[in-house]
C-alpha positions in Angstrom: 0.0 0.0 0.0 2.9 2.4 0.7 4.0 2.2 -3.0 0.5 3.0 -4.1 0.2 6.0 -1.8 3.5 7.4 -3.2 2.4 6.8 -6.8 -0.9 8.6 -6.0 0.9 11.6 -4.6 3.5 11.7 -7.4 0.8 11.8 -10.1 -0.6 15.0 -8.5 2.7 16.8 -7.7 3.1 18.3 -11.1 5.1 21.4 -10.1 7.8 19.4 -8.3 7.8 16.8 -11.1 8.3 19.4 -13.8 11.4 20.7 -12.0 12.9 17.3 -11.6 12.2 16.3 -15.2 14.1 19.4 -16.4 17.1 18.8 -14.2 17.3 15.0 -14.0 19.8 14.7 -16.8 22.3 17.1 -15.3 21.9 15.7 -11.8 22.8 18.9 -9.9 22.9 17.2 -6.5 25.3 14.5 -7.5 27.4 13.4 -4.5 25.5 15.7 -2.0 24.3 14.0 1.2 21.0 15.3 2.4 19.5 14.7 5.8 15.8 15.1 6.2 13.4 15.5 9.2 9.9 15.9 7.8 6.5 14.3 8.5 7.1 10.9 6.8 4.1 10.3 4.6 3.6 10.0 0.8 4.2 13.6 -0.2 7.4 13.7 1.8 8.4 10.5 0.1 8.0 12.1 -3.3 10.4 14.9 -2.2 13.0 12.5 -0.9 12.8 10.5 -4.2 13.1 13.7 -6.2 16.3 14.7 -4.4 17.7 11.2 -5.1 16.7 11.5 -8.8 18.8 14.6 -8.9 21.8 12.8 -7.5 21.5 13.3 -3.7 22.1 10.6 -1.1 19.1 10.9 1.2 18.7 9.9 4.8 15.4 10.7 6.4 13.5 10.5 9.7 10.2 11.9 10.9 9.7 15.3 12.5 6.9 13.9 14.7 6.8 10.6 16.6 3.1 10.0 15.5 3.1 11.3 11.9 5.0 8.5 10.2 3.0 6.2 8.0 4.7 2.9 8.3 3.7 1.5 5.0 5.1 4.6 3.3 8.3 4.4 5.3 8.8 0.8 4.3 8.2 1.6 0.6 10.6 4.6 0.8 13.3 2.5 2.3 13.6 0.7 -1.1 13.9 4.0 -2.9 16.4 6.2 -0.9 19.6 5.7 1.0 18.2 5.3 4.5 14.9 5.6 6.4 14.9 5.9 10.2 11.3 6.3 11.3 8.2 4.4 12.5 4.9 5.5 14.0 4.7 5.7 17.8 8.4 6.3 18.5 9.3 7.0 22.1 11.1 10.3 22.9 14.4 8.3 23.1 13.7 6.6 19.8 12.8 9.9 18.1 16.1 11.4 19.2 18.1 8.3 18.2 16.6 8.4 14.7 17.6 12.0 14.3 21.1 11.1 15.5 21.2 8.3 13.0 20.5 10.7 10.2 23.3 13.0 11.4 25.7 10.0 11.6 25.2 9.6 7.9 27.2 12.8 7.5 24.7 15.0 5.7 25.9 18.2 4.0 22.4 19.7 3.6 19.6 19.5 6.1 15.9 19.7 5.2 14.2 20.4 8.5 10.7 20.7 9.9 10.7 22.3 13.3 14.6 22.6 13.5 15.1 19.5 15.7 17.6 18.0 13.3 19.6 21.2 13.1 19.6 21.8 16.8 20.8 18.3 17.4 23.6 18.9 14.8 24.8 21.8 16.9 24.6 19.9 20.2 26.5 16.9 18.7 29.2 19.2 17.4 28.7 18.3 13.7 27.2 21.6 12.5 30.4 22.9 11.0 30.4 20.1 8.4 26.9 21.1 7.2 26.8 23.9 4.7 23.2 24.8 4.8 19.6 23.9 5.9 16.1 24.6 4.8 13.2 25.0 7.3 9.6 24.2 6.5 7.7 25.6 9.5 7.0 28.8 11.4 8.1 27.2 14.6 11.4 26.1 13.1 12.1 29.5 11.6 11.5 31.1 15.0 14.1 28.7 16.6 16.6 29.5 13.9 16.2 33.2 14.3 16.7 32.8 18.1 19.9 30.9 17.4 21.0 33.7 15.0 20.3 36.4 17.6 22.4 34.5 20.2 25.3 34.0 17.7 25.3 30.2 17.8 24.0 29.4 14.3 26.8 27.6 12.5 25.4 27.4 8.9 23.0 29.4 6.7 19.3 28.6 6.7 16.7 29.2 4.0 13.4 30.0 5.6 11.2 28.1 3.2 8.3 28.8 5.5 8.6 32.5 4.8 8.4 32.1 1.0 5.3 33.7 -0.4 4.5 30.5 -2.3 4.7 28.6 1.0 3.0 30.6 3.8 0.2 32.0 1.6 -0.9 28.5 0.4 0.6 25.9 2.7 0.0 27.5 6.0 -3.4 29.0 5.0 -5.1 26.6 2.6 -3.1 23.5 3.5 -3.6 23.8 7.3 -7.2 25.0 6.9 -8.3 21.9 5.0 -6.1 19.3 6.7 -6.8 20.4 10.3 -10.5 20.2 9.8 -10.0 16.8 8.0 -8.1 15.5 11.1 -10.8 16.7 13.5 -13.5 15.1 11.4 -11.7 11.8 10.9 -10.9 11.5 14.6 -14.3 12.5 16.0 -17.0 12.1 13.3 -18.8 15.0 14.9 -20.9 17.7 13.1 -19.2 21.0 12.9 -22.3 23.0 11.8 -23.7 25.0 14.7 -20.8 24.3 17.1 -18.7 27.0 18.6 -15.1 26.4 17.4 -12.4 28.4 19.2 -9.3 29.1 17.1 -6.4 30.3 19.3 -4.0 32.3 17.1 -4.8 34.2 14.0 -1.6 33.9 12.0 -1.6 32.2 8.6 -2.5 28.8 10.0 -5.2 30.2 12.3 -6.7 32.2 9.4 -7.0 29.0 7.3 -8.4 26.9 10.1 -11.0 29.6 11.0 -12.0 30.0 7.4 -12.6 26.3 6.8 -14.4 25.8 10.1 -16.7 28.6 9.2 -17.2 27.1 5.8 -18.4 23.9 7.5 -21.0 25.9 9.5 -19.2 26.3 12.8 -19.6 29.6 14.8 -15.9 30.6 15.0 -14.3 32.5 17.9 -10.8 33.8 17.6 -8.4 34.3 20.5 -5.4 36.5 20.0 -2.7 38.4 21.9 -1.7 40.6 19.0 -4.1 43.7 18.7 -3.6 43.9 15.0 -4.4 40.3 14.4 -7.4 40.5 16.8 -8.7 43.5 14.9 -8.2 41.7 11.6 -10.2 38.7 12.8 -13.0 41.0 14.0 -13.1 42.7 10.6 -13.1 39.3 8.9 -16.4 38.7 10.7 -15.3 36.5 13.6 -16.2 36.8 17.3 -13.0 37.8 19.2 -12.6 37.3 23.0 -10.1 36.3 25.6 -9.2 32.7 26.2 -11.0 32.3 29.5 -14.3 33.6 28.1 -13.8 31.4 25.0 -13.1 28.4 27.3 -16.5 28.6 28.9 -18.5 28.5 25.6 -16.4 26.6 23.1 -17.2 23.1 21.8 -14.0 22.6 19.8 -10.7 24.2 20.5 -7.8 24.4 18.0 -4.4 25.9 19.0 -2.5 27.5 16.2 0.1 29.7 17.9 3.5 27.9 18.0 3.7 28.9 21.6 3.7 27.0 24.9 0.8 26.4 27.4 -2.0 28.1 25.4 -4.7 25.9 26.9 -4.0 25.1 30.6 -5.5 24.0 33.8 -7.5 27.2 34.3 -9.1 26.7 30.9 -9.9 23.0 31.5 -11.6 23.8 34.8 -14.3 25.9 33.0 -14.8 24.0 29.8 -18.1 22.4 28.9 -18.7 18.7 29.2 -17.7 17.1 25.8 -15.3 19.8 24.7 -12.8 18.6 22.1 -9.2 19.8 22.1 -6.9 19.8 19.1 -3.5 21.3 18.3 -2.4 22.5 14.9 1.0 23.8 16.0 4.3 22.0 15.3 5.2 20.9 18.9 2.9 19.2 21.5 3.3 22.1 23.9 0.3 24.2 23.2 -2.2 22.1 25.1 -0.9 21.4 28.6 -1.5 17.7 28.5 0.4 17.1 31.7 -2.0 19.3 33.7 -5.0 17.7 31.9 -3.8 14.3 32.9 -3.1 15.3 36.5 -6.6 16.8 36.9 -8.4 13.7 35.5 -9.8 10.9 37.6 -9.5 8.6 34.7 -8.3 8.5 31.1 -9.1 6.1 28.3 -9.0 5.9 24.5 -12.5 6.1 23.2 -11.8 6.3 19.5 -8.5 6.0 17.5 -6.5 9.1 18.2 -9.1 10.4 20.8 -8.6 10.2 24.6 -11.3 10.9 27.1 -10.3 12.7 30.3 -12.9 12.4 33.1 -12.9 15.4 35.4 -13.7 15.1 39.1 -17.1 16.8 38.6 -18.1 14.4 35.9 -17.2 16.5 32.8 -15.5 14.8 29.9 -12.8 16.5 27.9 -11.5 14.9 24.7 -8.0 15.3 23.4 -7.1 14.4 19.8 -3.7 12.9 18.9 -2.1 13.4 22.3 -1.9 17.1 21.6 0.3 16.6 18.6 -0.3 17.9 15.1 -3.9 16.9 14.5 -3.7 17.1 10.7 -0.9 14.5 10.6 -1.7 12.3 13.6 -5.3 11.9 12.6 -5.2 12.5 8.9 -2.8 12.7 5.9 -1.5 16.2 6.4 -1.9 19.0 3.8 -3.5 18.3 0.5 -1.2 16.9 -2.2 -1.4 19.9 -4.5 -0.5 22.3 -1.7 2.6 20.2 -0.6 3.6 20.1 -4.3 4.2 23.8 -4.1 5.9 23.6 -0.7 8.2 20.8 -1.7 9.0 22.4 -5.1 10.1 25.4 -3.0 12.2 23.1 -0.8 13.9 21.6 -3.8 14.8 25.0 -5.2 16.1 26.0 -1.7 18.3 22.9 -1.5 19.7 23.7 -5.0 20.3 27.3 -4.0 22.3 26.2 -1.0 24.4 23.8 -3.1 25.1 26.4 -5.8 26.1 29.0 -3.2 28.1 26.8 -0.8 30.5 29.0 1.2 29.0 32.2 -0.1 26.1 32.7 2.4 26.4 34.2 5.8 25.5 32.0 8.8 22.1 33.5 9.3 18.4 33.0 8.3 17.9 33.9 4.6 14.7 34.3 2.5 14.5 32.4 -0.6 15.4 34.7 -3.6 12.2 36.2 -5.0 12.8 34.9 -8.5 12.9 31.3 -7.2 9.8 31.9 -5.1 8.0 33.4 -8.1 9.1 30.4 -10.2 6.9 28.1 -8.1 3.8 30.3 -8.4 4.3 30.6 -12.2 4.8 26.8 -12.6 1.7 26.1 -10.6 -0.4 28.5 -12.8 1.1 26.8 -15.9 0.2 23.2 -14.8 -3.3 24.4 -14.0 -3.6 25.9 -17.5 -4.0 29.5 -16.1 -2.5 32.5 -18.0 -2.0 35.9 -16.5 -1.0 39.3 -17.9 2.4 41.0 -17.7 3.1 44.7 -17.2 3.8 46.7 -20.4 7.0 48.7 -20.5 4.9 51.8 -20.1 3.3 50.5 -17.0 6.7 49.3 -15.6 8.2 52.8 -16.2 5.2 54.4 -14.5 5.6 52.3 -11.4 9.3 53.0 -11.2 9.0 56.8 -11.7 8.4 59.5 -9.1 7.2 62.1 -11.5 
């Protein structure tokens, strides 16, 4: 089944495939060792295979202990150099699998959350790596913190900040896949329910939009006054987290921050409230406090745990508080990840071509490469757009 899943994804990843087809003969990654830490499912497998087709030697692990699809990992192990991942890894196994990737002496890292790169620094092997790419908002934040503290040992391309990535992946990809994960896990009706979205960045916007599209009455919780005002003007109810905790039926954390839903929220939530996380790490819902408060805990559906409170209320947690769209579903839609992974491929190639020339800091993907992904996506969809005339270009560049 893993091979079939990969074939299904490959047939729909036309932007990435068009890039690989054009460059496969020259093999621009010949002899380059690439270490990857991404959610290991079919779309990621296509990216790993694409890098190998261009000459790279790929070692890969999963960026989340619960997001690996074992059948895909088994199939991919026949197609790339090394696969170190399985669903349900312990914390120790998760770290060991990342260590194994680094022991394969990668020169380029493709990261999702920065765990692989941070470990490279702690192991003392960062100086042999000449660049990394980062897929997520959370990971970019960590890399920028490393840059500020002067400890970053190689250049990083913030793929997450590319326009072709955050506009479509974070918004449309997260929006659809988070709702998909909630529905697969719970089979509840969304129409009429009060859904609380905590965080109104690109992910939160997409999740709120799709929940509203399914008929939910969406409440947004924010700490940024501009984002809160934007949510209000987008037509959502905006309130503080404690007020939202009292009325919400479904809660989705989308902040990338720690302890967003905590004991004080759990104490006032309604019986039957459903908790899900759409942020990269399992730190947004304070699961430890939830577990300590409960008189009992049991799995009531695949990927859903019931926590019985002392007063008889039941709270339901999806996927142990990990990424709901990957623990309980298949992650972002194939066509969205096609653009994201085409951007990743171009970022890897940019690092290889500019080895030794880039400062040890976080870089944006060059605009022309970012635009290339958008233009290719339009082309494969059969969409044409206009171009500025020379007169229009001169007008925009003139001050007179």
